[in-house]
PQR file with spaces between the fields and no chain letter, atoms N, CA, C, O and H, PARSE charges and radii, in Angstrom:
ATOM       1  N    MET     1       0.575   -0.988    0.214 -0.4000 1.5000
ATOM       2  CA   MET     1      -0.269    0.281    0.010 -0.0000 2.0000
ATOM       3  C    MET     1       0.728    1.462    0.321  0.5500 1.7000
ATOM       4  O    MET     1       1.521    1.774    1.208 -0.5500 1.4000
ATOM       5  N    LYS     2       0.042    2.190   -1.465 -0.4000 1.5000
ATOM       6  CA   LYS     2       1.338    3.417   -0.870 -0.0000 2.0000
ATOM       7  C    LYS     2       1.338    4.512   -0.048  0.5500 1.7000
ATOM       8  O    LYS     2       0.839    5.245   -0.902 -0.5500 1.4000
ATOM       9  H    LYS     2      -0.603    1.936   -2.186  0.4000 1.0000
ATOM      10  N    LYS     3       1.437    5.029    0.621 -0.4000 1.5000
ATOM      11  CA   LYS     3       1.455    6.363    1.589 -0.0000 2.0000
ATOM      12  C    LYS     3       1.026    7.536    0.763  0.5500 1.7000
ATOM      13  O    LYS     3       1.827    7.660   -0.164 -0.5500 1.4000
ATOM      14  H    LYS     3       1.842    4.434    1.314  0.4000 1.0000
ATOM      15  N    GLN     4       0.085    8.449    0.723 -0.4000 1.5000
ATOM      16  CA   GLN     4      -0.313    9.342    0.371 -0.0000 2.0000
ATOM      17  C    GLN     4       0.912   10.927    0.491  0.5500 1.7000
ATOM      18  O    GLN     4       1.523   11.017    1.555 -0.5500 1.4000
ATOM      19  H    GLN     4      -0.566    8.348    1.476  0.4000 1.0000
ATOM      20  N    GLN     5       1.082   11.644   -0.207 -0.4000 1.5000
ATOM      21  CA   GLN     5       1.819   12.344   -0.334 -0.0000 2.0000
ATOM      22  C    GLN     5       1.424   13.630    0.510  0.5500 1.7000
ATOM      23  O    GLN     5       0.212   13.785    0.366 -0.5500 1.4000
ATOM      24  H    GLN     5       0.586   11.571   -1.072  0.4000 1.0000
ATOM      25  N    PRO     6       1.764   14.265    1.039 -0.5600 1.5000
ATOM      26  CA   PRO     6       0.836   15.772    1.330  0.2800 2.0000
ATOM      27  C    PRO     6       1.044   16.584    0.589  0.5500 1.7000
ATOM      28  O    PRO     6       2.102   17.096    0.225 -0.5500 1.4000
ATOM      29  N    ASP     7      -0.203   16.791    0.255 -0.4000 1.5000
ATOM      30  CA   ASP     7      -0.019   17.986   -0.835 -0.0000 2.0000
ATOM      31  C    ASP     7       0.244   19.441   -0.561  0.5500 1.7000
ATOM      32  O    ASP     7      -0.595   20.206   -0.084 -0.5500 1.4000
ATOM      33  H    ASP     7      -1.063   16.376    0.551  0.4000 1.0000
ATOM      34  N    LEU     8       1.606   19.800   -0.936 -0.4000 1.5000
ATOM      35  CA   LEU     8       2.162   21.243   -0.598 -0.0000 2.0000
ATOM      36  C    LEU     8       1.600   22.375   -0.670  0.5500 1.7000
ATOM      37  O    LEU     8       1.489   23.232    0.207 -0.5500 1.4000
ATOM      38  H    LEU     8       2.287   19.178   -1.323  0.4000 1.0000
ATOM      39  N    ASN     9       1.055   22.377   -2.285 -0.4000 1.5000
ATOM      40  CA   ASN     9       0.328   23.357   -2.531 -0.0000 2.0000
ATOM      41  C    ASN     9      -0.763   23.532   -2.272  0.5500 1.7000
ATOM      42  O    ASN     9      -1.372   24.557   -2.577 -0.5500 1.4000
ATOM      43  H    ASN     9       1.145   21.681   -2.998  0.4000 1.0000
ATOM      44  N    ARG    10      -1.386   22.284   -1.472 -0.4000 1.5000
ATOM      45  CA   ARG    10      -2.602   23.229    0.103 -0.0000 2.0000
ATOM      46  C    ARG    10      -2.218   23.856    0.511  0.5500 1.7000
ATOM      47  O    ARG    10      -2.632   25.005    0.360 -0.5500 1.4000
ATOM      48  H    ARG    10      -0.891   21.451   -1.225  0.4000 1.0000
ATOM      49  N    ARG    11      -0.924   23.526    1.499 -0.4000 1.5000
ATOM      50  CA   ARG    11      -0.228   23.972    2.529 -0.0000 2.0000
ATOM      51  C    ARG    11       0.487   25.574    2.498  0.5500 1.7000
ATOM      52  O    ARG    11       0.557   26.501    3.305 -0.5500 1.4000
ATOM      53  H    ARG    11      -0.588   22.592    1.621  0.4000 1.0000
ATOM      54  N    SER    12       0.918   25.354    1.227 -0.4000 1.5000
ATOM      55  CA   SER    12       1.235   26.494    0.756 -0.0000 2.0000
ATOM      56  C    SER    12       0.143   28.151    0.224  0.5500 1.7000
ATOM      57  O    SER    12       0.348   29.365    0.239 -0.5500 1.4000
ATOM      58  H    SER    12       0.861   24.602    0.571  0.4000 1.0000
ATOM      59  N    LEU    13      -0.760   27.430   -0.101 -0.4000 1.5000
ATOM      60  CA   LEU    13      -2.103   28.392    0.200 -0.0000 2.0000
ATOM      61  C    LEU    13      -2.509   28.990    1.349  0.5500 1.7000
ATOM      62  O    LEU    13      -2.669   30.200    1.512 -0.5500 1.4000
ATOM      63  H    LEU    13      -0.927   26.444   -0.113  0.4000 1.0000
ATOM      64  N    LEU    14      -2.765   27.647    2.579 -0.4000 1.5000
ATOM      65  CA   LEU    14      -2.922   27.995    4.065 -0.0000 2.0000
ATOM      66  C    LEU    14      -1.858   28.736    4.387  0.5500 1.7000
ATOM      67  O    LEU    14      -2.336   29.814    4.741 -0.5500 1.4000
ATOM      68  H    LEU    14      -2.635   26.664    2.447  0.4000 1.0000
ATOM      69  N    LYS    15      -0.782   28.784    4.465 -0.4000 1.5000
ATOM      70  CA   LYS    15      -0.201   29.593    4.950 -0.0000 2.0000
ATOM      71  C    LYS    15       0.128   31.014    4.251  0.5500 1.7000
ATOM      72  O    LYS    15       0.636   31.994    4.796 -0.5500 1.4000
ATOM      73  H    LYS    15      -0.394   27.908    4.178  0.4000 1.0000
ATOM      74  N    ALA    16      -0.189   30.913    3.233 -0.4000 1.5000
ATOM      75  CA   ALA    16       0.155   32.660    2.213 -0.0000 2.0000
ATOM      76  C    ALA    16      -1.682   33.117    3.025  0.5500 1.7000
ATOM      77  O    ALA    16      -1.857   34.169    3.641 -0.5500 1.4000
ATOM      78  H    ALA    16      -0.602   30.117    2.790  0.4000 1.0000
ATOM      79  N    ILE    17      -2.612   32.240    2.844 -0.4000 1.5000
ATOM      80  CA   ILE    17      -3.876   33.126    3.817 -0.0000 2.0000
ATOM      81  C    ILE    17      -4.230   33.324    4.983  0.5500 1.7000
ATOM      82  O    ILE    17      -5.261   33.742    5.509 -0.5500 1.4000
ATOM      83  H    ILE    17      -2.469   31.386    2.344  0.4000 1.0000
ATOM      84  N    THR    18      -2.653   32.758    5.556 -0.4000 1.5000
ATOM      85  CA   THR    18      -2.793   32.948    7.049 -0.0000 2.0000
ATOM      86  C    THR    18      -1.738   34.200    7.535  0.5500 1.7000
ATOM      87  O    THR    18      -1.789   34.597    8.699 -0.5500 1.4000
ATOM      88  H    THR    18      -1.816   32.418    5.129  0.4000 1.0000
ATOM      89  N    VAL    19      -0.703   34.840    6.483 -0.4000 1.5000
ATOM      90  CA   VAL    19       0.134   35.402    6.545 -0.0000 2.0000
ATOM      91  C    VAL    19      -0.561   36.851    5.906  0.5500 1.7000
ATOM      92  O    VAL    19      -0.231   37.923    6.413 -0.5500 1.4000
ATOM      93  H    VAL    19      -0.661   34.518    5.537  0.4000 1.0000
ATOM      94  N    GLY    20      -1.663   36.809    4.621 -0.4000 1.5000
ATOM      95  CA   GLY    20      -2.188   37.627    4.316 -0.0000 2.0000
ATOM      96  C    GLY    20      -2.950   38.478    5.336  0.5500 1.7000
ATOM      97  O    GLY    20      -2.818   39.697    5.446 -0.5500 1.4000
ATOM      98  H    GLY    20      -1.931   35.938    4.209  0.4000 1.0000
ATOM      99  N    SER    21      -3.888   37.583    6.186 -0.4000 1.5000
ATOM     100  CA   SER    21      -5.120   38.026    7.404 -0.0000 2.0000
ATOM     101  C    SER    21      -3.845   39.094    8.092  0.5500 1.7000
ATOM     102  O    SER    21      -3.908   40.324    8.063 -0.5500 1.4000
ATOM     103  H    SER    21      -3.995   36.593    6.097  0.4000 1.0000
ATOM     104  N    ALA    22      -2.834   38.376    8.632 -0.4000 1.5000
ATOM     105  CA   ALA    22      -1.716   38.915    9.869 -0.0000 2.0000
ATOM     106  C    ALA    22      -1.662   39.655    8.813  0.5500 1.7000
ATOM     107  O    ALA    22      -2.718   39.407    8.231 -0.5500 1.4000
ATOM     108  H    ALA    22      -2.783   37.378    8.656  0.4000 1.0000
ATOM     109  N    ALA    23      -0.769   40.826    7.875 -0.4000 1.5000
ATOM     110  CA   ALA    23      -1.023   41.803    7.151 -0.0000 2.0000
ATOM     111  C    ALA    23      -1.878   42.596    7.131  0.5500 1.7000
ATOM     112  O    ALA    23      -1.751   43.741    7.566 -0.5500 1.4000
ATOM     113  H    ALA    23       0.088   41.027    8.349  0.4000 1.0000
ATOM     114  N    THR    24      -2.776   42.187    6.686 -0.4000 1.5000
ATOM     115  CA   THR    24      -4.017   42.911    6.348 -0.0000 2.0000
ATOM     116  C    THR    24      -4.466   43.414    8.047  0.5500 1.7000
ATOM     117  O    THR    24      -4.628   44.632    8.110 -0.5500 1.4000
ATOM     118  H    THR    24      -2.879   41.257    6.333  0.4000 1.0000
ATOM     119  N    ALA    25      -4.581   43.023    8.759 -0.4000 1.5000
ATOM     120  CA   ALA    25      -4.550   43.393   10.403 -0.0000 2.0000
ATOM     121  C    ALA    25      -3.400   44.571   10.714  0.5500 1.7000
ATOM     122  O    ALA    25      -3.585   45.735   11.068 -0.5500 1.4000
ATOM     123  H    ALA    25      -4.449   42.033    8.707  0.4000 1.0000
ATOM     124  N    ALA    26      -2.315   43.953   10.492 -0.4000 1.5000
ATOM     125  CA   ALA    26      -1.581   44.525   10.805 -0.0000 2.0000
ATOM     126  C    ALA    26      -1.303   46.248   10.245  0.5500 1.7000
ATOM     127  O    ALA    26      -0.767   47.150   10.889 -0.5500 1.4000
ATOM     128  H    ALA    26      -2.165   43.007   10.205  0.4000 1.0000
ATOM     129  N    LEU    27      -1.963   46.311    8.618 -0.4000 1.5000
ATOM     130  CA   LEU    27      -1.858   47.583    8.083 -0.0000 2.0000
ATOM     131  C    LEU    27      -3.287   48.398    8.670  0.5500 1.7000
ATOM     132  O    LEU    27      -3.303   49.629    8.667 -0.5500 1.4000
ATOM     133  H    LEU    27      -2.398   45.578    8.095  0.4000 1.0000
ATOM     134  N    ALA    28      -4.578   47.537    9.213 -0.4000 1.5000
ATOM     135  CA   ALA    28      -5.677   48.339    9.579 -0.0000 2.0000
ATOM     136  C    ALA    28      -5.685   49.339   10.630  0.5500 1.7000
ATOM     137  O    ALA    28      -6.283   50.396   10.831 -0.5500 1.4000
ATOM     138  H    ALA    28      -4.565   46.537    9.216  0.4000 1.0000
ATOM     139  N    VAL    29      -4.373   48.285   11.533 -0.4000 1.5000
ATOM     140  CA   VAL    29      -4.115   49.252   12.792 -0.0000 2.0000
ATOM     141  C    VAL    29      -2.994   50.263   12.894  0.5500 1.7000
ATOM     142  O    VAL    29      -2.900   50.971   13.897 -0.5500 1.4000
ATOM     143  H    VAL    29      -3.887   47.426   11.369  0.4000 1.0000
ATOM     144  N    SER    30      -2.034   50.365   11.758 -0.4000 1.5000
ATOM     145  CA   SER    30      -1.602   51.125   11.378 -0.0000 2.0000
ATOM     146  C    SER    30      -2.098   52.173   10.483  0.5500 1.7000
ATOM     147  O    SER    30      -1.293   53.102   10.434 -0.5500 1.4000
ATOM     148  H    SER    30      -2.110   49.790   10.943  0.4000 1.0000
ATOM     149  N    GLY    31      -3.075   52.345    9.802 -0.4000 1.5000
ATOM     150  CA   GLY    31      -4.010   52.818    9.176 -0.0000 2.0000
ATOM     151  C    GLY    31      -4.707   54.082    9.890  0.5500 1.7000
ATOM     152  O    GLY    31      -4.925   55.234    9.515 -0.5500 1.4000
ATOM     153  H    GLY    31      -3.730   51.590    9.841  0.4000 1.0000
ATOM     154  N    ALA    32      -5.013   53.236   11.315 -0.4000 1.5000
ATOM     155  CA   ALA    32      -5.865   53.989   12.007 -0.0000 2.0000
ATOM     156  C    ALA    32      -4.744   54.688   12.844  0.5500 1.7000
ATOM     157  O    ALA    32      -4.620   55.913   12.838 -0.5500 1.4000
ATOM     158  H    ALA    32      -4.835   52.300   11.620  0.4000 1.0000
ATOM     159  N    SER    33      -4.260   54.192   13.274 -0.4000 1.5000
ATOM     160  CA   SER    33      -2.853   55.357   14.281 -0.0000 2.0000
ATOM     161  C    SER    33      -2.792   56.484   13.501  0.5500 1.7000
ATOM     162  O    SER    33      -3.171   57.550   13.985 -0.5500 1.4000
ATOM     163  H    SER    33      -4.361   53.197   13.280  0.4000 1.0000
ATOM     164  N    VAL    34      -2.269   56.417   12.073 -0.4000 1.5000
ATOM     165  CA   VAL    34      -1.747   57.624   10.887 -0.0000 2.0000
ATOM     166  C    VAL    34      -3.124   58.435   11.198  0.5500 1.7000
ATOM     167  O    VAL    34      -2.875   59.578   11.580 -0.5500 1.4000
ATOM     168  H    VAL    34      -1.960   55.551   11.680  0.4000 1.0000
ATOM     169  N    ALA    35      -4.240   58.194   11.146 -0.4000 1.5000
ATOM     170  CA   ALA    35      -5.254   58.973   10.927 -0.0000 2.0000
ATOM     171  C    ALA    35      -5.705   60.012   12.612  0.5500 1.7000
ATOM     172  O    ALA    35      -5.954   61.205   12.791 -0.5500 1.4000
ATOM     173  H    ALA    35      -4.442   57.265   10.835  0.4000 1.0000
ATOM     174  N    LYS    36      -5.630   58.906   13.482 -0.4000 1.5000
ATOM     175  CA   LYS    36      -4.988   59.319   14.794 -0.0000 2.0000
ATOM     176  C    LYS    36      -4.427   60.423   15.173  0.5500 1.7000
ATOM     177  O    LYS    36      -4.793   61.235   16.022 -0.5500 1.4000
ATOM     178  H    LYS    36      -5.427   57.937   13.337  0.4000 1.0000
ATOM     179  N    ALA    37      -2.920   60.402   14.052 -0.4000 1.5000
ATOM     180  CA   ALA    37      -2.330   61.516   14.465 -0.0000 2.0000
ATOM     181  C    ALA    37      -1.975   62.248   13.378  0.5500 1.7000
ATOM     182  O    ALA    37      -0.847   62.742   13.399 -0.5500 1.4000
ATOM     183  H    ALA    37      -2.622   59.742   13.362  0.4000 1.0000
ATOM     184  N    THR    38      -2.703   62.446   12.384 -0.4000 1.5000
ATOM     185  CA   THR    38      -3.370   63.506   12.115 -0.0000 2.0000
ATOM     186  C    THR    38      -4.021   64.648   12.359  0.5500 1.7000
ATOM     187  O    THR    38      -3.701   65.830   12.229 -0.5500 1.4000
ATOM     188  H    THR    38      -3.619   62.046   12.367  0.4000 1.0000
ATOM     189  N    GLU    39      -5.454   63.842   12.918 -0.4000 1.5000
ATOM     190  CA   GLU    39      -6.362   64.469   13.805 -0.0000 2.0000
ATOM     191  C    GLU    39      -5.354   65.416   14.978  0.5500 1.7000
ATOM     192  O    GLU    39      -5.518   66.634   15.032 -0.5500 1.4000
ATOM     193  H    GLU    39      -5.714   62.882   13.024  0.4000 1.0000
ATOM     194  N    SER    40      -4.387   64.767   15.825 -0.4000 1.5000
ATOM     195  CA   SER    40      -4.093   65.140   16.776 -0.0000 2.0000
ATOM     196  C    SER    40      -3.255   66.896   16.410  0.5500 1.7000
ATOM     197  O    SER    40      -3.383   67.987   16.967 -0.5500 1.4000
ATOM     198  H    SER    40      -4.254   63.777   15.782  0.4000 1.0000
ATOM     199  N    ASN    41      -2.198   66.312   14.920 -0.4000 1.5000
ATOM     200  CA   ASN    41      -1.769   67.610   14.345 -0.0000 2.0000
ATOM     201  C    ASN    41      -2.650   68.592   14.168  0.5500 1.7000
ATOM     202  O    ASN    41      -2.347   69.713   14.576 -0.5500 1.4000
ATOM     203  H    ASN    41      -2.093   65.426   14.468  0.4000 1.0000
ATOM     204  N    ILE    42      -3.877   68.380   13.545 -0.4000 1.5000
ATOM     205  CA   ILE    42      -4.810   69.412   13.494 -0.0000 2.0000
ATOM     206  C    ILE    42      -4.977   70.151   14.144  0.5500 1.7000
ATOM     207  O    ILE    42      -4.785   71.337   13.876 -0.5500 1.4000
ATOM     208  H    ILE    42      -4.123   67.469   13.214  0.4000 1.0000
ATOM     209  N    SER    43      -5.533   69.578   15.600 -0.4000 1.5000
ATOM     210  CA   SER    43      -5.957   70.221   16.898 -0.0000 2.0000
ATOM     211  C    SER    43      -4.622   71.063   17.321  0.5500 1.7000
ATOM     212  O    SER    43      -4.683   72.245   17.657 -0.5500 1.4000
ATOM     213  H    SER    43      -5.689   68.615   15.817  0.4000 1.0000
ATOM     214  N    ALA    44      -3.412   70.315   17.263 -0.4000 1.5000
ATOM     215  CA   ALA    44      -2.710   70.670   17.878 -0.0000 2.0000
ATOM     216  C    ALA    44      -1.586   72.357   16.702  0.5500 1.7000
ATOM     217  O    ALA    44      -0.485   72.749   17.088 -0.5500 1.4000
ATOM     218  H    ALA    44      -3.362   69.355   16.989  0.4000 1.0000
ATOM     219  N    LYS    45      -2.233   72.895   15.535 -0.4000 1.5000
ATOM     220  CA   LYS    45      -2.110   74.083   15.368 -0.0000 2.0000
ATOM     221  C    LYS    45      -3.344   75.171   15.990  0.5500 1.7000
ATOM     222  O    LYS    45      -3.282   76.378   16.225 -0.5500 1.4000
ATOM     223  H    LYS    45      -3.127   72.576   15.222  0.4000 1.0000
ATOM     224  N    ASN    46      -4.267   74.362   16.112 -0.4000 1.5000
ATOM     225  CA   ASN    46      -5.624   75.492   16.048 -0.0000 2.0000
ATOM     226  C    ASN    46      -5.423   75.724   17.684  0.5500 1.7000
ATOM     227  O    ASN    46      -6.248   76.530   18.114 -0.5500 1.4000
ATOM     228  H    ASN    46      -4.317   73.382   15.921  0.4000 1.0000
ATOM     229  N    SER    47      -4.428   75.153   18.794 -0.4000 1.5000
ATOM     230  CA   SER    47      -3.930   75.675   20.157 -0.0000 2.0000
ATOM     231  C    SER    47      -2.791   76.381   20.108  0.5500 1.7000
ATOM     232  O    SER    47      -1.791   76.382   19.390 -0.5500 1.4000
ATOM     233  H    SER    47      -3.758   74.498   18.445  0.4000 1.0000
ATOM     234  N    ASN    48      -3.303   77.181   21.350 -0.4000 1.5000
ATOM     235  CA   ASN    48      -2.340   78.209   21.568 -0.0000 2.0000
ATOM     236  C    ASN    48      -0.728   78.320   21.764  0.5500 1.7000
ATOM     237  O    ASN    48       0.019   79.270   21.531 -0.5500 1.4000
ATOM     238  H    ASN    48      -4.115   77.180   21.933  0.4000 1.0000
ATOM     239  N    GLY    49      -0.425   76.895   22.322 -0.4000 1.5000
ATOM     240  CA   GLY    49       1.023   76.424   22.363 -0.0000 2.0000
ATOM     241  C    GLY    49       1.708   76.414   21.857  0.5500 1.7000
ATOM     242  O    GLY    49       2.878   76.656   22.152 -0.5500 1.4000
ATOM     243  H    GLY    49      -1.033   76.123   22.511  0.4000 1.0000
ATOM     244  N    TYR    50       1.086   76.015   20.497 -0.4000 1.5000
ATOM     245  CA   TYR    50       2.447   75.695   19.191 -0.0000 2.0000
ATOM     246  C    TYR    50       1.806   76.156   18.149  0.5500 1.7000
ATOM     247  O    TYR    50       0.678   76.129   17.656 -0.5500 1.4000
ATOM     248  H    TYR    50       0.135   75.818   20.257  0.4000 1.0000
ATOM     249  N    THR    51       3.135   76.706   17.902 -0.4000 1.5000
ATOM     250  CA   THR    51       2.452   77.797   16.339 -0.0000 2.0000
ATOM     251  C    THR    51       3.039   77.546   15.188  0.5500 1.7000
ATOM     252  O    THR    51       3.832   78.486   15.236 -0.5500 1.4000
ATOM     253  H    THR    51       4.051   76.728   18.302  0.4000 1.0000
ATOM     254  N    GLU    52       3.312   76.953   14.056 -0.4000 1.5000
ATOM     255  CA   GLU    52       4.545   77.060   12.892 -0.0000 2.0000
ATOM     256  C    GLU    52       4.942   78.218   12.256  0.5500 1.7000
ATOM     257  O    GLU    52       4.081   78.982   11.820 -0.5500 1.4000
ATOM     258  H    GLU    52       2.667   76.190   14.017  0.4000 1.0000
ATOM     259  N    THR    53       5.664   78.368   12.183 -0.4000 1.5000
ATOM     260  CA   THR    53       6.335   79.881   12.262 -0.0000 2.0000
ATOM     261  C    THR    53       6.959   79.422   10.704  0.5500 1.7000
ATOM     262  O    THR    53       7.049   78.283   10.244 -0.5500 1.4000
ATOM     263  H    THR    53       6.363   77.747   12.537  0.4000 1.0000
ATOM     264  N    ALA    54       7.338   80.690   10.096 -0.4000 1.5000
ATOM     265  CA   ALA    54       8.045   80.092    8.380 -0.0000 2.0000
ATOM     266  C    ALA    54       9.163   79.415    8.920  0.5500 1.7000
ATOM     267  O    ALA    54       9.417   78.219    8.778 -0.5500 1.4000
ATOM     268  H    ALA    54       7.265   81.615   10.470  0.4000 1.0000
ATOM     269  N    HIS    55       9.634   80.024    9.375 -0.4000 1.5000
ATOM     270  CA   HIS    55      11.375   79.197   10.390 -0.0000 2.0000
ATOM     271  C    HIS    55      11.330   77.789   10.387  0.5500 1.7000
ATOM     272  O    HIS    55      12.133   76.968    9.943 -0.5500 1.4000
ATOM     273  H    HIS    55       9.428   80.996    9.491  0.4000 1.0000
ATOM     274  N    ILE    56       9.959   77.620   11.116 -0.4000 1.5000
ATOM     275  CA   ILE    56       9.577   76.022   11.792 -0.0000 2.0000
ATOM     276  C    ILE    56       9.449   75.104    9.700  0.5500 1.7000
ATOM     277  O    ILE    56      10.086   74.221    9.125 -0.5500 1.4000
ATOM     278  H    ILE    56       9.307   78.287   11.477  0.4000 1.0000
ATOM     279  N    ARG    57       8.417   75.906    9.362 -0.4000 1.5000
ATOM     280  CA   ARG    57       8.237   75.617    8.066 -0.0000 2.0000
ATOM     281  C    ARG    57       9.318   75.269    6.957  0.5500 1.7000
ATOM     282  O    ARG    57       9.334   74.315    6.179 -0.5500 1.4000
ATOM     283  H    ARG    57       7.900   76.623    9.829  0.4000 1.0000
ATOM     284  N    SER    58      10.170   76.262    7.100 -0.4000 1.5000
ATOM     285  CA   SER    58      11.413   76.157    6.290 -0.0000 2.0000
ATOM     286  C    SER    58      12.158   75.200    6.492  0.5500 1.7000
ATOM     287  O    SER    58      12.800   74.882    5.491 -0.5500 1.4000
ATOM     288  H    SER    58      10.156   77.037    7.732  0.4000 1.0000
ATOM     289  N    TYR    59      12.402   74.402    7.677 -0.4000 1.5000
ATOM     290  CA   TYR    59      13.093   73.581    8.508 -0.0000 2.0000
ATOM     291  C    TYR    59      11.765   72.301    7.926  0.5500 1.7000
ATOM     292  O    TYR    59      11.744   72.303    6.696 -0.5500 1.4000
ATOM     293  H    TYR    59      11.881   74.660    8.490  0.4000 1.0000
ATOM     294  N    TYR    60      11.038   71.588    8.353 -0.4000 1.5000
ATOM     295  CA   TYR    60      10.479   70.694    7.669 -0.0000 2.0000
ATOM     296  C    TYR    60      10.673   70.718    6.360  0.5500 1.7000
ATOM     297  O    TYR    60      11.080   69.633    5.944 -0.5500 1.4000
ATOM     298  H    TYR    60      11.054   71.586    9.353  0.4000 1.0000
ATOM     299  N    ASP    61      10.489   71.852    5.230 -0.4000 1.5000
ATOM     300  CA   ASP    61      10.728   71.299    3.792 -0.0000 2.0000
ATOM     301  C    ASP    61      11.936   70.989    3.512  0.5500 1.7000
ATOM     302  O    ASP    61      12.272   70.383    2.495 -0.5500 1.4000
ATOM     303  H    ASP    61      10.159   72.733    5.568  0.4000 1.0000
ATOM     304  N    SER    62      12.855   71.472    4.599 -0.4000 1.5000
ATOM     305  CA   SER    62      14.402   71.455    4.372 -0.0000 2.0000
ATOM     306  C    SER    62      14.541   69.725    4.479  0.5500 1.7000
ATOM     307  O    SER    62      15.460   69.161    3.885 -0.5500 1.4000
ATOM     308  H    SER    62      12.582   71.964    5.425  0.4000 1.0000
ATOM     309  N    LEU    63      13.536   68.950    5.294 -0.4000 1.5000
ATOM     310  CA   LEU    63      13.740   67.354    5.902 -0.0000 2.0000
ATOM     311  C    LEU    63      12.901   66.652    4.878  0.5500 1.7000
ATOM     312  O    LEU    63      13.213   65.464    4.797 -0.5500 1.4000
ATOM     313  H    LEU    63      12.790   69.408    5.776  0.4000 1.0000
ATOM     314  N    ARG    64      11.758   67.077    3.921 -0.4000 1.5000
ATOM     315  CA   ARG    64      11.765   66.514    3.060 -0.0000 2.0000
ATOM     316  C    ARG    64      11.911   66.316    1.541  0.5500 1.7000
ATOM     317  O    ARG    64      11.403   65.522    0.749 -0.5500 1.4000
ATOM     318  H    ARG    64      11.504   68.042    3.987  0.4000 1.0000
ATOM     319  N    GLY    65      12.955   67.520    1.400 -0.4000 1.5000
ATOM     320  CA   GLY    65      13.521   67.122    0.298 -0.0000 2.0000
ATOM     321  C    GLY    65      14.964   66.439    0.247  0.5500 1.7000
ATOM     322  O    GLY    65      15.441   66.085   -0.830 -0.5500 1.4000
ATOM     323  H    GLY    65      13.368   68.166    2.043  0.4000 1.0000
């Protein structure tokens, strides 16, 4: 009697689905934290504590380029 060989394609598919769902969850969480950070930056600009002056803007521009 022959032993059945495991179907490696099926195992690869199951591994890919597991990894893909974990990656999707990680992206969803990081996307939510980016949205919260953006909201907090907008509210920080409206407060009296931090003001973005021309000097600060030019510094930020130098970091981007």
